[in-house]
C-alpha positions as CSV (number, residue, x, y, z in Angstrom):
1,M,-0.1,0.0,0.1
2,F,2.9,2.5,0.9
3,D,5.5,0.5,-0.4
4,I,7.5,0.7,2.7
5,G,10.7,-1.9,2.9
6,F,12.6,-3.5,5.7
7,S,15.1,-1.2,5.6
8,E,12.6,1.6,6.3
9,L,10.8,-0.2,8.9
10,C,14.0,-1.0,10.5
11,M,15.1,2.7,10.5
12,V,11.5,3.7,12.2
13,G,12.2,0.9,14.9
14,L,15.7,2.4,15.5
15,V,14.3,5.8,15.9
16,S,11.3,5.0,18.2
17,L,13.9,3.4,20.4
18,L,16.0,6.3,20.8
19,V,13.3,8.9,21.1
20,I,10.9,6.8,23.2
21,G,13.3,4.5,25.0
22,P,13.2,0.9,25.6
23,E,11.2,0.7,28.7
24,R,8.2,2.2,26.9
25,L,8.7,1.3,23.4
26,P,6.5,-2.0,24.0
27,K,3.8,-0.3,25.4
28,V,3.8,2.4,22.8
29,A,3.8,-0.3,20.0
30,R,0.7,-2.1,21.5
31,L,-1.0,1.1,21.7
32,A,-0.1,2.3,18.0
33,G,-1.0,-1.3,17.0
34,F,-4.5,-0.9,18.6
35,W,-5.4,2.4,17.0
36,I,-4.0,1.0,13.5
37,G,-6.4,-1.7,13.9
38,K,-9.4,0.3,15.0
39,A,-8.7,2.7,12.2
40,R,-8.8,-0.2,9.6
41,N,-12.1,-1.6,11.2
42,M,-13.5,1.6,10.8
43,A,-12.5,2.2,7.2
44,A,-13.8,-1.6,6.5
45,S,-17.2,-0.5,8.3
46,V,-17.5,2.6,6.0
47,K,-16.6,0.6,2.8
48,A,-19.1,-2.0,3.7
49,E,-21.9,0.9,4.4
50,I,-21.4,2.3,1.1
51,K,-21.4,-1.1,-0.7
52,E,-24.4,-1.4,0.8
53,E,-26.2,2.0,0.1
54,L,-25.1,1.4,-3.5
55,H,-26.5,-2.2,-3.7
56,A,-29.6,-0.7,-2.0
57,E,-30.3,2.1,-4.9
58,E,-29.5,-0.4,-7.7
59,I,-32.3,-2.7,-6.4
60,R,-34.5,0.7,-6.2
61,Q,-33.6,1.4,-9.8
62,I,-34.4,-2.2,-10.7
63,L,-37.5,-1.9,-9.2
64,K,-38.7,1.3,-10.6
65,E,-37.8,-0.2,-14.2
66,Q,-39.9,-3.3,-13.6
67,A,-42.6,-0.8,-12.7
68,G,-42.5,0.9,-15.7
69,R,-42.5,-2.1,-17.5
70,T,-45.2,-3.5,-15.6
71,E,-47.6,-0.6,-16.5
72,L,-46.6,-0.7,-20.4
73,Q,-47.4,-4.6,-20.2
74,Q,-50.8,-3.3,-18.8
75,L,-51.2,-1.1,-21.3
76,L,-50.6,-3.3,-24.1
77,D,-52.7,-5.9,-22.6
78,E,-55.7,-3.2,-22.6
79,T,-55.3,-2.4,-26.4
80,A,-55.0,-6.3,-26.9
81,D,-58.1,-6.6,-25.3
82,T,-60.0,-3.6,-26.9
83,A,-58.8,-4.6,-30.4
84,N,-60.0,-7.9,-29.7
85,S,-63.6,-6.7,-28.9
86,I,-63.8,-4.5,-31.5
87,K,-62.9,-7.3,-33.9
88,S,-65.5,-9.4,-32.4
89,S,-68.2,-6.8,-32.7
90,I,-67.1,-6.4,-36.3
91,E,-67.7,-10.1,-37.0
92,Q,-71.0,-10.3,-35.1
93,L,-72.5,-7.5,-37.4
94,P,-74.8,-8.7,-40.2
95,K,-72.8,-8.8,-43.7
96,D,-75.2,-6.6,-45.4
97,S,-74.7,-3.6,-43.1
98,L,-70.8,-3.8,-43.9
99,E,-71.5,-2.7,-47.6
100,P,-70.5,0.6,-48.4
101,I,-72.4,3.6,-47.7
102,K,-73.5,5.6,-50.9
103,R,-72.8,9.4,-50.3
104,P,-75.1,11.7,-52.1
105,H,-72.4,13.6,-53.9
106,E,-70.9,10.2,-55.4
107,P,-72.5,9.0,-58.7
108,K,-74.3,5.7,-58.7
């Protein structure tokens, strides 16, 4: 992640040993490890929450699209039902009533 090598870690350990002292160094190292662990857990928690929110938003979008498709399918079904009822009504009419109507301005 930070591209820290072994020599850099040895240098940090040596400087901290000189600055803090050999008596307090183990206690400080444990405390630093504790806080680093807490920071990692917090970052993982935030990452998980963001991922969860994104997943929830994707589900909302999919449901919204599905609702639109459902409405469109209902309209198509209603249109097909109407077309079928018109077709059946036309088929039930007597055949002589389906002859073209003569308009007064048309020649016979």
